[in-house]
C-alpha positions as CSV (number, residue, x, y, z in Angstrom):
1,M,0.0,0.2,0.2
2,R,0.9,3.6,-1.0
3,S,2.8,6.1,2.0
4,P,0.6,9.2,2.9
5,L,3.2,10.7,1.6
6,V,3.8,8.8,-1.5
7,R,0.4,9.5,-2.6
8,R,0.5,13.0,-1.5
9,R,2.6,13.6,-4.1
10,A,0.4,11.7,-6.5
11,A,-1.5,14.0,-6.0
12,G,1.2,17.0,-6.8
13,A,2.1,15.1,-10.0
14,V,-2.0,15.5,-11.4
15,V,-2.3,18.1,-10.2
16,A,0.5,19.5,-12.4
17,I,-0.6,18.4,-15.6
18,T,-4.0,20.1,-14.5
19,L,-2.8,23.1,-14.5
20,L,-0.9,22.7,-17.6
21,G,-3.9,22.3,-19.3
22,A,-3.7,18.5,-19.5
23,P,-6.3,15.8,-19.4
24,F,-5.9,13.3,-17.0
25,A,-8.7,10.8,-16.7
26,L,-7.4,7.4,-17.5
27,T,-10.0,6.1,-19.3
28,G,-11.9,6.4,-23.3
29,A,-14.8,8.8,-21.1
30,A,-12.0,11.3,-21.2
31,N,-12.3,12.2,-25.0
32,A,-16.2,11.3,-25.1
33,S,-17.5,13.7,-28.1
34,P,-20.0,16.1,-26.6
35,A,-23.7,15.8,-27.8
36,P,-24.8,17.4,-30.6
37,D,-26.5,20.0,-29.2
38,E,-24.0,21.2,-27.0
39,H,-22.0,22.9,-29.9
40,P,-25.4,23.4,-32.5
41,G,-23.7,24.4,-35.5
42,V,-20.4,23.0,-35.0
43,E,-19.2,19.5,-36.9
44,E,-18.2,17.0,-34.4
45,P,-14.9,15.8,-34.0
46,T,-13.4,12.8,-34.7
47,A,-11.3,10.2,-32.7
48,H,-8.1,11.4,-34.2
49,E,-9.2,15.3,-33.3
50,L,-9.4,14.6,-29.7
51,P,-6.1,14.0,-27.3
52,M,-6.3,10.1,-26.1
53,P,-5.8,9.7,-22.3
54,V,-2.8,9.4,-20.3
55,L,-2.0,6.3,-19.7
56,G,-2.2,4.8,-16.2
57,A,1.0,3.2,-16.0
58,A,3.3,6.3,-16.1
59,Y,1.2,7.9,-13.1
60,E,2.1,4.7,-11.4
61,F,5.7,5.4,-12.8
62,G,6.2,8.5,-11.4
63,E,4.7,7.0,-7.8
64,T,7.3,4.9,-8.1
65,L,10.2,7.6,-8.3
66,S,8.6,9.4,-6.0
67,Q,9.5,6.2,-3.7
68,L,13.3,6.6,-4.5
69,E,16.2,8.1,-3.8
70,G,19.6,8.5,-5.3
71,R,21.2,6.4,-7.2
72,E,18.0,4.2,-7.4
73,L,16.2,7.7,-9.0
74,E,18.5,8.7,-11.1
75,V,19.2,5.2,-12.8
76,T,15.1,4.5,-12.8
77,F,14.1,7.9,-14.6
78,L,17.1,8.2,-16.8
79,A,16.6,4.3,-18.1
80,E,12.6,5.2,-18.9
81,I,13.0,8.4,-20.4
82,I,15.7,7.7,-22.8
83,P,13.2,5.2,-24.6
84,H,10.3,7.5,-23.8
85,H,12.0,10.9,-26.0
86,Q,12.9,8.0,-28.8
87,G,9.0,7.1,-28.8
88,A,8.4,11.0,-29.6
89,I,11.3,10.9,-31.6
90,E,9.6,8.2,-33.6
91,M,6.3,9.6,-34.1
92,A,7.5,13.2,-35.4
93,E,9.6,11.4,-37.9
94,M,5.8,10.4,-39.1
95,E,4.6,13.5,-39.2
96,L,7.2,14.7,-41.4
97,E,6.5,11.9,-43.6
98,R,3.0,12.0,-43.7
99,G,2.0,15.0,-42.0
100,E,1.1,18.2,-44.0
101,S,0.2,21.7,-41.6
102,P,3.5,23.6,-41.7
103,D,2.9,24.6,-38.4
104,I,3.0,20.9,-36.5
105,R,5.6,20.1,-39.1
106,T,7.5,22.7,-37.6
107,H,6.7,21.3,-34.3
108,A,7.9,17.8,-34.9
109,E,11.4,18.9,-36.2
110,N,11.5,20.6,-32.7
111,I,10.6,17.4,-31.2
112,I,13.3,15.4,-32.7
113,A,15.5,18.2,-32.1
114,N,15.0,18.8,-28.6
115,Q,14.7,15.0,-28.2
116,Q,17.5,13.9,-29.5
117,H,19.5,16.1,-27.4
118,Q,18.3,15.0,-24.5
119,I,18.4,11.4,-24.8
120,E,22.3,12.2,-26.3
121,Q,22.6,14.0,-22.3
122,F,21.0,11.7,-20.8
123,T,23.2,8.6,-21.8
124,R,26.0,10.2,-21.9
125,R,25.5,11.1,-18.0
126,L,24.3,7.3,-17.4
127,A,27.5,6.2,-18.6
128,E,29.9,9.3,-16.7
129,W,27.9,9.1,-13.7
130,Y,27.0,5.0,-13.0
131,G,29.0,3.3,-15.4
132,L,25.5,2.2,-17.1
133,T,24.0,2.2,-20.6
134,P,20.4,2.6,-21.0
135,E,19.4,-1.2,-21.0
136,E,21.7,-2.1,-17.9
137,A,19.8,0.4,-16.2
138,K,16.8,-0.6,-16.9
139,A,17.8,-4.2,-15.6
140,E,19.0,-2.4,-12.7
141,A,15.2,-0.2,-11.8
142,P,13.3,-1.9,-8.9
143,A,10.5,-4.5,-10.3
144,E,7.9,-2.4,-9.7
145,A,9.2,0.2,-12.3
146,Q,10.3,-2.4,-15.0
147,E,6.9,-3.3,-14.6
148,E,5.4,-0.2,-15.4
149,M,8.2,0.9,-18.1
150,A,7.2,-2.4,-19.7
151,A,3.3,-1.1,-20.0
152,M,4.2,1.7,-21.0
153,D,6.8,0.2,-23.9
154,A,3.7,-2.0,-25.2
155,H,1.8,1.4,-24.8
156,M,3.8,3.1,-27.7
157,A,3.9,0.3,-29.6
158,E,-0.2,0.4,-29.5
159,M,0.2,4.0,-30.7
160,M,2.9,3.3,-33.6
161,A,0.5,0.9,-35.2
162,M,-2.5,3.4,-34.9
163,L,-0.7,6.2,-36.3
164,E,0.7,3.2,-39.0
165,A,-3.3,3.0,-40.1
166,V,-4.1,6.9,-40.6
167,P,-3.7,8.2,-43.7
168,A,-1.2,11.0,-45.1
169,G,-2.9,14.5,-44.7
170,P,-4.4,16.8,-42.7
171,E,-6.3,13.0,-40.8
172,F,-2.1,12.2,-39.8
173,D,-1.7,15.8,-38.8
174,A,-4.6,15.5,-36.2
175,A,-3.6,12.1,-35.2
176,F,0.0,12.9,-34.6
177,V,-1.3,16.3,-32.7
178,A,-4.0,13.8,-30.7
179,H,-1.1,10.8,-29.2
180,M,1.7,13.9,-29.0
181,I,-0.5,15.2,-26.2
182,P,-0.6,12.5,-23.6
183,H,2.9,11.4,-24.7
184,H,3.9,14.9,-23.8
185,Q,1.4,14.8,-20.4
186,A,3.4,11.2,-19.4
187,G,7.2,12.9,-19.9
188,I,6.1,15.7,-17.9
189,V,4.8,13.3,-15.2
190,E,8.2,11.1,-15.3
191,L,10.4,14.7,-15.0
192,L,8.8,15.9,-11.9
193,E,10.7,14.2,-9.5
194,P,14.0,14.3,-10.8
195,Q,13.2,17.8,-10.8
196,S,13.2,18.3,-7.7
197,R,15.1,15.5,-6.0
198,A,17.7,14.2,-8.4
199,P,21.5,14.3,-6.5
200,H,23.2,15.7,-10.0
201,A,22.3,19.6,-10.7
202,E,22.7,18.6,-14.3
203,L,20.1,16.0,-14.1
204,R,17.5,18.9,-12.2
205,V,17.9,21.6,-14.6
206,A,17.4,19.0,-17.8
207,A,14.2,17.7,-16.1
208,S,13.3,21.2,-15.3
209,E,13.8,22.3,-19.2
210,G,12.2,19.2,-20.5
211,I,9.0,20.0,-18.6
212,T,8.7,23.5,-19.5
213,I,9.5,22.9,-23.7
214,Q,6.6,19.8,-23.4
215,A,4.1,21.6,-21.6
216,A,4.6,25.1,-24.0
217,E,3.7,22.4,-26.9
218,V,1.2,20.8,-25.0
219,A,-0.4,24.0,-24.8
220,D,0.3,24.7,-28.2
221,F,-0.5,21.5,-29.7
222,R,-4.5,21.5,-27.5
223,T,-5.0,25.5,-28.9
224,W,-4.2,23.7,-32.8
225,L,-6.5,20.9,-32.0
226,A,-9.4,23.4,-30.7
227,A,-9.0,25.6,-33.6
228,R,-9.9,22.7,-36.2
229,T,-12.6,21.1,-34.3
230,G,-14.1,24.7,-33.8
231,D,-13.8,24.9,-30.3
232,A,-11.2,28.3,-30.3
């Protein structure tokens, strides 16, 4: 059972995401379309035009990080954030191949540049500080964290498969944004604990930068989706 302190920290993570304007419901109900009479004269958005829910395992991983200290906190965080960033890069590369919106394509280019920079930084720090590769770091993580990471890896594969099935053009732009919003939200949850408690100042700074960048992109993506669906 989670301690009261852990529950407070987990609640704090949810509050932080809420303050960023991000939905945090963990079920498909969060994506339900409004009833037709709620917005008369406005075409209802399709499933690809609504943000997907954040995976529950991301919040569970945030809770797990809140229980860790020192080396264990940093190693476990780095073991997850590196593949998480790689997933964002792969999604962004698909947007550049199949998307149409100049705005969203520019965001995809920025995602690739920013997240590749952090992957290189985090991989280097793992080796310098702990003599570990990302794969070795994952093997060293607590069993609970490994289970949560496996769930997130499986979810990432499902998201990529869903995007593969979307036709190129404007529909792909919308699908990319709808999937990238919760992906960034999950990343912010993962970054919260190292931002405040990582032993290395470099990691605290990098986590803070990651939160700032991804929160700004979530806000831009939500504004873009709202304008597309007539809610702006």
